[in-house]
Structure formats: structure tokens, C-alpha cells
Legacy VTK file of the C-alpha trace (Angstrom):
# vtk DataFile Version 3.0
C-alpha trace
ASCII
DATASET POLYDATA
POINTS 393 float
-44.618 19.217 69.962
-42.973 22.439 71.230
-39.645 22.552 73.100
-40.192 24.020 76.540
-37.484 26.325 77.912
-36.918 23.882 80.795
-36.500 20.850 78.550
-34.194 22.499 76.018
-30.420 22.622 76.485
-28.759 26.060 76.965
-27.390 25.851 73.409
-30.794 24.979 71.946
-32.511 27.813 73.867
-29.878 30.291 72.731
-30.059 29.130 69.113
-33.868 29.254 69.152
-33.798 32.811 70.582
-31.041 33.962 68.213
-28.612 35.243 70.907
-25.698 37.499 70.056
-23.138 34.696 70.343
-24.649 32.867 67.416
-25.190 35.805 65.026
-22.616 34.354 62.617
-24.273 30.951 62.740
-27.673 32.547 62.082
-26.229 34.469 59.131
-24.786 31.304 57.622
-28.012 29.407 58.136
-30.044 32.178 56.542
-27.902 32.493 53.398
-26.489 29.025 52.747
-27.811 27.071 49.750
-27.513 23.761 51.556
-29.822 22.093 54.041
-28.835 22.968 57.612
-30.764 21.200 60.345
-30.177 21.336 64.110
-31.635 18.533 66.250
-31.622 18.147 69.998
-30.476 14.943 71.727
-33.893 13.366 71.229
-33.911 13.973 67.475
-36.385 16.875 67.681
-36.068 19.848 65.334
-34.505 22.918 66.951
-33.966 24.933 63.804
-33.472 24.692 60.080
-32.536 27.328 57.537
-34.649 29.092 54.867
-33.158 26.925 52.112
-34.591 23.854 53.870
-37.987 25.573 53.933
-37.665 26.297 50.224
-36.679 22.789 49.199
-38.924 20.851 51.560
-42.026 23.034 51.665
-42.123 22.831 55.496
-42.126 26.048 57.526
-39.766 26.321 60.466
-42.386 27.735 62.864
-44.608 24.707 62.164
-41.915 22.049 62.528
-40.011 23.224 65.620
-40.029 20.514 68.277
-41.216 17.742 65.961
-39.404 14.449 65.501
-37.151 14.883 62.480
-36.968 11.209 61.539
-40.725 10.669 61.202
-41.348 14.122 59.679
-38.637 14.299 57.014
-37.522 10.736 56.275
-39.303 7.911 54.443
-39.820 4.851 56.612
-37.148 2.740 54.905
-34.444 5.359 55.695
-35.232 5.945 59.382
-33.351 2.983 60.846
-29.939 3.725 59.387
-30.290 7.486 59.926
-31.180 6.973 63.596
-28.161 4.676 63.945
-25.946 7.399 62.449
-27.509 9.982 64.799
-26.801 7.806 67.851
-23.201 7.118 66.814
-22.654 10.845 66.479
-24.047 11.485 69.997
-21.670 8.828 71.390
-18.725 10.653 69.834
-18.034 7.971 67.228
-16.803 8.884 63.764
-19.453 9.174 61.069
-18.891 9.357 57.336
-21.091 10.940 54.676
-24.324 9.192 53.811
-26.801 9.550 50.952
-30.463 9.184 51.871
-33.862 10.316 50.664
-35.669 13.242 52.318
-39.425 13.750 51.983
-40.939 17.084 51.025
-44.304 18.404 52.186
-45.749 17.269 48.828
-44.595 13.691 49.554
-41.864 13.580 46.906
-38.386 12.244 47.705
-35.198 14.253 47.248
-31.760 12.630 47.217
-29.582 14.298 49.849
-25.869 13.849 50.508
-25.673 14.264 54.313
-22.832 15.213 56.673
-23.386 15.067 60.415
-21.512 16.284 63.485
-22.193 16.674 67.206
-22.796 20.141 68.670
-20.751 20.841 71.798
-22.280 21.987 75.083
-20.807 23.183 78.348
-21.067 19.684 79.796
-19.424 16.467 78.611
-22.396 15.315 76.525
-23.153 17.007 73.177
-26.074 19.409 73.044
-27.414 17.977 69.830
-26.544 17.155 66.251
-25.987 19.329 63.197
-27.075 17.891 59.837
-25.815 19.505 56.627
-27.212 18.193 53.383
-26.611 18.846 49.699
-29.469 18.160 47.320
-28.106 15.840 44.615
-31.460 14.851 43.096
-30.782 16.505 39.743
-27.290 15.048 39.596
-28.586 11.530 40.242
-31.342 11.980 37.670
-28.699 13.120 35.188
-26.562 10.073 36.052
-29.514 7.777 35.494
-30.350 9.464 32.189
-26.705 9.165 31.133
-26.737 5.499 32.130
-29.872 4.905 30.058
-28.323 6.700 27.074
-25.134 4.649 27.437
-27.203 1.510 27.700
-29.083 2.347 24.501
-25.786 3.131 22.750
-24.306 -0.157 23.943
-27.381 -2.053 22.794
-27.165 -0.430 19.356
-23.464 -1.245 19.189
-24.196 -4.836 20.164
-26.954 -5.057 17.546
-24.483 -3.821 14.942
-21.951 -6.427 16.108
-24.576 -9.169 16.110
-25.594 -8.139 12.591
-21.978 -8.285 11.475
-21.598 -11.717 13.093
-24.777 -12.947 11.430
-23.453 -11.828 8.051
-20.131 -13.533 8.755
-21.882 -16.719 9.842
-23.907 -16.782 6.604
-20.567 -16.607 4.788
-18.735 -19.113 7.008
-21.572 -21.615 7.197
-21.887 -21.831 3.422
-18.734 -23.919 2.832
-19.342 -26.483 5.640
-22.957 -26.915 4.540
-21.873 -27.465 0.948
-19.324 -30.052 2.117
-21.931 -31.790 4.293
-24.365 -31.874 1.382
-21.753 -33.409 -0.948
-20.722 -36.082 1.575
-24.339 -36.947 2.376
-25.146 -37.315 -1.330
-22.053 -39.502 -1.799
-23.120 -41.796 1.048
-26.650 -42.023 -0.343
-25.416 -42.815 -3.855
-23.064 -45.537 -2.642
-25.791 -47.033 -0.464
-28.159 -47.174 -3.450
-25.594 -48.566 -5.907
-24.064 -51.083 -3.505
-26.730 -51.902 -0.875
-24.798 -54.965 0.318
-21.483 -53.154 0.686
-20.092 -52.956 4.265
-20.715 -49.671 6.118
-16.974 -49.212 6.410
-16.822 -48.091 2.799
-18.483 -44.804 3.685
-16.639 -44.319 6.999
-14.310 -41.633 5.633
-17.239 -39.581 4.319
-19.063 -39.947 7.650
-15.978 -38.766 9.568
-15.682 -35.696 7.342
-19.340 -34.927 8.023
-18.752 -35.169 11.784
-15.770 -32.805 11.541
-17.787 -30.237 9.616
-20.660 -30.529 12.104
-18.258 -29.924 14.996
-16.955 -26.846 13.209
-20.485 -25.525 12.732
-21.374 -26.286 16.350
-18.309 -24.384 17.589
-19.137 -21.400 15.377
-22.746 -21.220 16.560
-21.697 -21.608 20.219
-19.230 -18.712 19.958
-21.880 -16.586 18.280
-24.345 -17.346 21.092
-21.720 -16.519 23.732
-21.048 -13.134 22.146
-24.692 -12.265 21.517
-25.745 -13.175 25.060
-25.844 -10.247 27.509
-23.216 -10.649 30.218
-25.325 -10.991 33.371
-22.992 -11.756 36.238
-23.597 -14.189 39.105
-20.944 -13.012 41.531
-19.333 -15.133 44.207
-16.007 -15.376 46.025
-13.440 -17.443 44.059
-10.348 -18.953 45.690
-7.865 -18.397 42.857
-5.421 -21.128 43.898
-8.167 -23.748 43.848
-9.829 -22.335 40.734
-6.701 -22.003 38.585
-5.234 -25.359 39.660
-8.481 -27.073 38.586
-8.382 -25.362 35.178
-4.698 -26.286 34.737
-5.525 -29.916 35.544
-8.320 -29.947 32.945
-6.022 -28.686 30.189
-2.840 -30.563 31.164
-3.776 -33.748 29.244
-4.653 -31.774 26.105
-1.319 -29.955 26.344
0.638 -33.157 27.119
-0.770 -34.856 24.004
0.912 -32.121 21.934
4.185 -32.199 23.825
3.364 -28.996 25.722
4.337 -28.548 29.354
1.500 -26.651 31.130
2.415 -25.256 34.536
0.484 -23.305 37.164
2.403 -20.984 39.507
0.291 -20.718 42.661
0.165 -17.306 44.412
2.540 -16.934 47.373
-0.332 -15.843 49.613
-4.048 -16.773 49.610
-5.822 -14.755 46.949
-9.497 -14.518 46.083
-11.689 -12.416 43.814
-15.404 -11.698 43.666
-16.479 -12.682 40.168
-18.673 -14.955 38.054
-16.760 -18.252 38.184
-18.368 -19.792 35.098
-17.617 -16.756 32.936
-14.032 -16.326 34.165
-13.595 -20.055 33.462
-14.709 -19.315 29.885
-12.114 -16.537 29.562
-9.316 -18.846 30.724
-10.500 -21.718 28.522
-10.257 -19.392 25.543
-6.793 -18.093 26.437
-5.365 -21.578 27.121
-6.969 -23.064 24.008
-5.431 -20.262 21.917
-2.036 -20.867 23.540
-2.204 -24.617 22.815
-3.160 -23.984 19.171
-0.482 -21.298 18.783
2.261 -23.716 19.887
0.849 -26.581 17.793
2.505 -30.000 17.768
6.054 -28.661 17.946
6.076 -28.735 21.751
6.524 -25.840 24.110
5.426 -24.370 27.402
2.336 -22.649 28.840
2.442 -20.906 32.231
-0.550 -19.722 34.250
-0.046 -17.396 37.197
-1.961 -14.923 39.362
-1.137 -12.197 41.843
-2.235 -8.891 43.322
-1.279 -5.932 41.122
-2.227 -2.953 43.326
-5.262 -0.725 43.324
-7.433 -3.470 44.799
-7.050 -5.612 41.678
-5.746 -9.057 40.800
-3.942 -10.009 37.585
-4.215 -13.446 35.940
-1.755 -14.261 33.154
-1.425 -16.983 30.518
1.982 -17.107 28.757
3.001 -19.355 25.864
6.128 -20.063 23.818
4.338 -19.935 20.470
5.234 -17.681 17.538
3.687 -14.583 19.150
1.268 -12.035 17.708
2.044 -9.605 14.916
1.806 -5.930 15.870
-0.831 -5.171 13.247
-3.262 -7.813 14.564
-6.042 -6.443 16.816
-6.838 -9.755 18.499
-9.838 -8.459 20.497
-11.597 -7.087 17.421
-14.497 -9.051 15.958
-13.442 -11.617 13.319
-9.745 -10.855 13.865
-7.872 -14.137 14.144
-4.329 -15.418 13.654
-5.663 -18.939 12.911
-6.727 -20.025 9.450
-9.841 -21.720 10.828
-10.470 -19.203 13.634
-13.808 -17.407 13.910
-12.399 -14.262 15.540
-15.089 -14.389 18.233
-13.340 -16.071 21.175
-11.231 -13.152 22.376
-14.064 -10.693 21.673
-16.221 -12.753 24.073
-13.384 -12.862 26.640
-12.974 -9.080 26.477
-16.730 -8.588 26.894
-16.748 -10.753 30.036
-13.744 -9.004 31.596
-15.188 -5.534 30.918
-18.508 -6.590 32.499
-16.493 -7.324 35.686
-14.993 -3.805 35.643
-11.638 -5.239 34.551
-9.231 -4.969 31.630
-7.530 -7.427 29.277
-4.407 -6.965 27.154
-1.419 -8.853 25.749
2.299 -8.364 25.242
5.194 -10.175 23.638
7.058 -12.824 25.619
10.838 -13.286 25.549
12.464 -14.759 23.489
9.208 -15.538 21.638
5.563 -16.143 22.369
2.754 -14.106 23.878
1.404 -13.294 27.337
-2.251 -12.448 27.901
-3.104 -10.604 31.123
-6.505 -9.757 32.503
-7.104 -7.762 35.654
-10.194 -7.886 37.865
-11.233 -5.807 40.915
-10.823 -8.042 43.969
-14.175 -6.928 45.395
-15.987 -7.270 42.067
-17.592 -4.624 39.869
-18.594 -1.408 41.659
-21.777 0.668 41.238
-19.709 2.992 39.028
-19.247 0.220 36.465
-22.311 1.208 34.459
-21.947 -1.772 32.199
-22.310 -4.066 35.182
-25.204 -2.476 36.992
-27.401 0.653 36.886
-26.813 3.689 39.138
-28.370 3.722 42.577
-31.953 4.899 43.002
-33.917 6.428 45.871
LINES 1 394
393 0 1 2 3 4 5 6 7 8 9 10 11 12 13 14 15 16 17 18 19 20 21 22 23 24 25 26 27 28 29 30 31 32 33 34 35 36 37 38 39 40 41 42 43 44 45 46 47 48 49 50 51 52 53 54 55 56 57 58 59 60 61 62 63 64 65 66 67 68 69 70 71 72 73 74 75 76 77 78 79 80 81 82 83 84 85 86 87 88 89 90 91 92 93 94 95 96 97 98 99 100 101 102 103 104 105 106 107 108 109 110 111 112 113 114 115 116 117 118 119 120 121 122 123 124 125 126 127 128 129 130 131 132 133 134 135 136 137 138 139 140 141 142 143 144 145 146 147 148 149 150 151 152 153 154 155 156 157 158 159 160 161 162 163 164 165 166 167 168 169 170 171 172 173 174 175 176 177 178 179 180 181 182 183 184 185 186 187 188 189 190 191 192 193 194 195 196 197 198 199 200 201 202 203 204 205 206 207 208 209 210 211 212 213 214 215 216 217 218 219 220 221 222 223 224 225 226 227 228 229 230 231 232 233 234 235 236 237 238 239 240 241 242 243 244 245 246 247 248 249 250 251 252 253 254 255 256 257 258 259 260 261 262 263 264 265 266 267 268 269 270 271 272 273 274 275 276 277 278 279 280 281 282 283 284 285 286 287 288 289 290 291 292 293 294 295 296 297 298 299 300 301 302 303 304 305 306 307 308 309 310 311 312 313 314 315 316 317 318 319 320 321 322 323 324 325 326 327 328 329 330 331 332 333 334 335 336 337 338 339 340 341 342 343 344 345 346 347 348 349 350 351 352 353 354 355 356 357 358 359 360 361 362 363 364 365 366 367 368 369 370 371 372 373 374 375 376 377 378 379 380 381 382 383 384 385 386 387 388 389 390 391 392
């Protein structure tokens, strides 16, 4: 559809004719290596520059007067781009937007668009100027980088899993040997003294149960580490969430003479995260604090608060002996406990990183340790490649 001289605005007619007042604009349009598109108030094409012809395959003389939205945009992009166009005509502020643009060959290009209204002599704008930067190659490079990072992470995880498997073979050997010895002892006693009360083998049975619990814990921690951290995000009220966790652990702490306290935030505080997995992180930190203090009695404090930058910090402090400087507690198999597997904090770190957060510890005064982990209040962003892949067209 052609624009008739009567239907076009004075600005559109002048721009289409190339009048002297717009020589500079014409020069910029002819030489710029960005997409420059002028639309009238109805969304029809008034003019676009040679670079747009080059990148799209459409010729200006063939497209003048056509509806831009149906000619250049895939169907799934038209609604939001029309909404942006209308906001611009009403004088409302419009931010940058990334959307796909179709070429004559039917392929999609990723374009980073900026839009502004074109003034006219009257109160209403004459039309809308669209300026777009082709970021297709950049996005393809981002996706390729993401895929390479993903492969590297998978290889790193496979190496870790292999190391864990080797460690499990080593760690499982002693409990299995103990179980075998106790089982043989029970069998021998049952054969030699068939009428003897079952209580005579109770001690051996209890030792077997303890070893089985140890094996079960080891296998569970291995499974937690080996499992990919897929997040099921939801809004968590931290006061409710942390008070429930404190209540669950208070009896365990009380039995050891430990006073466990939760300092509620002064103001309502929530975070978008996977509740089950954050629960696992806190279970690990509190369990470690309880075991660090032991039966000597002490204190554990849980608190949370905003820490700036759109993040929240959750802390678990204890009055135990603290952590030696040369101990890398988040490293696989690194543990300060004689019976520790060295997997718990590695799992906790993996979960926190999957949320786009960070975890660290410091010494408490006069003794003890404080573990902090920070999470983005609005959850992981698209830039957290470990959490989700880059956007696609």
C-alpha cells in the first residue's frame, strides 16, 4: 500500500521527498550501520536506510507504505511491539527491547531496539523512529559460550563424581567388613546356642544398625552431590521459614545443652528460591554447628537480613572451636570431623551457586565460626548461566 500525499503527514512527505531540511538525517540514514526505520502513526513504513535493506533483503521502494509489524516481525513478537509503538505515540517512556526481526528469506535476526516519537508541528507526534542493532552474532556467541561452559561443568562434575566414587569404595570397605563380622558372629551364636535369648546378640545387632546408618548417610550425601541442581523457585517468607527450621533443630540442640536462637528480621523479608534445597543448606550448617560444639554446651544463632545489592544474607553462628585457616571446608572430602564425609558443605555450596548466590565463613569472637550465604532476593537471573541457558529467539 502506497502513502498518498494527502494521507501522509508534512514530516513524512518531506522525509519521503528528501527535502533540504532533512539532508543531515538522510546522510545519517544512508551511512549508519544500524537499522533505522521511520513509521507513520499507523505503523506503515515511511523510510528505512540502506543497512536495513542489506540485512533484511527487503528493498525500500517495495516496502514503502506497508505495515511494518506484519512485514518485518514474526507473529509472536507483534503484540508487545505494537504495545511499545502505542506507548511511544502517547508520549510515555519506553525502554530498550530485544525482539526478532524477519528477513526476506524468512530467517530471524535478534535486534536490540530503541524507539522514540518524531515531533510534528502539531501536538501529536508525526510518527515513530525505530533504531535497531543486530545482536544475532553476539547472542549466538553467548549461546555457544554457554554450551561450552555447560560441557566444562559436566566434565568437572564427572571428575568430582569419579573422585567421590573412589572415596566411597574406600569408605564403604570398613563398614562392610564390620557388618560382615557382626553378622557372622550372630549366625555362629545362633547355631551354637539355638535356645539362647535374642538379647545375647543385641549389642552386635546395634553395631550393625549404626554401621548401616553410616552407610546410608554416605550414600545419601553422594546422591545429593551427584544430582544436578534443578531449581523449583517460589517466594519464601524468611521469618516463617527460618523459625520452622529453628524449631526442628531446637530439641536436638537442647539434648546437648546447646541454646539455639533465631533472630527474626526487623522487617518482613522474602526471597525467591527453592525452599527444599535452601532447607538442605541450613540443615547442613546447623548440623555442623551442633557437632562442632559437641556435648560441652554452647550457643547457635540463626539470623537473616538484607545486605544490599538486591540480596539477602542468612547466617548460622556457633560457639564451637572454630575452623583452622588451612581447612578448605567447601572442598570435596575436606572435613574437620573424624567421621565426616566432606560432602555436606560441597553440596551446600553447589546449591547456593545454582541460585546465583555465594557462601563463605569467618571466625566468631571469642571463638567459634559463622557461616554466611547470600541469595539474590528476586532469584537467579538469566545471566546466571549455571541456573538457566541464555535467551533464544
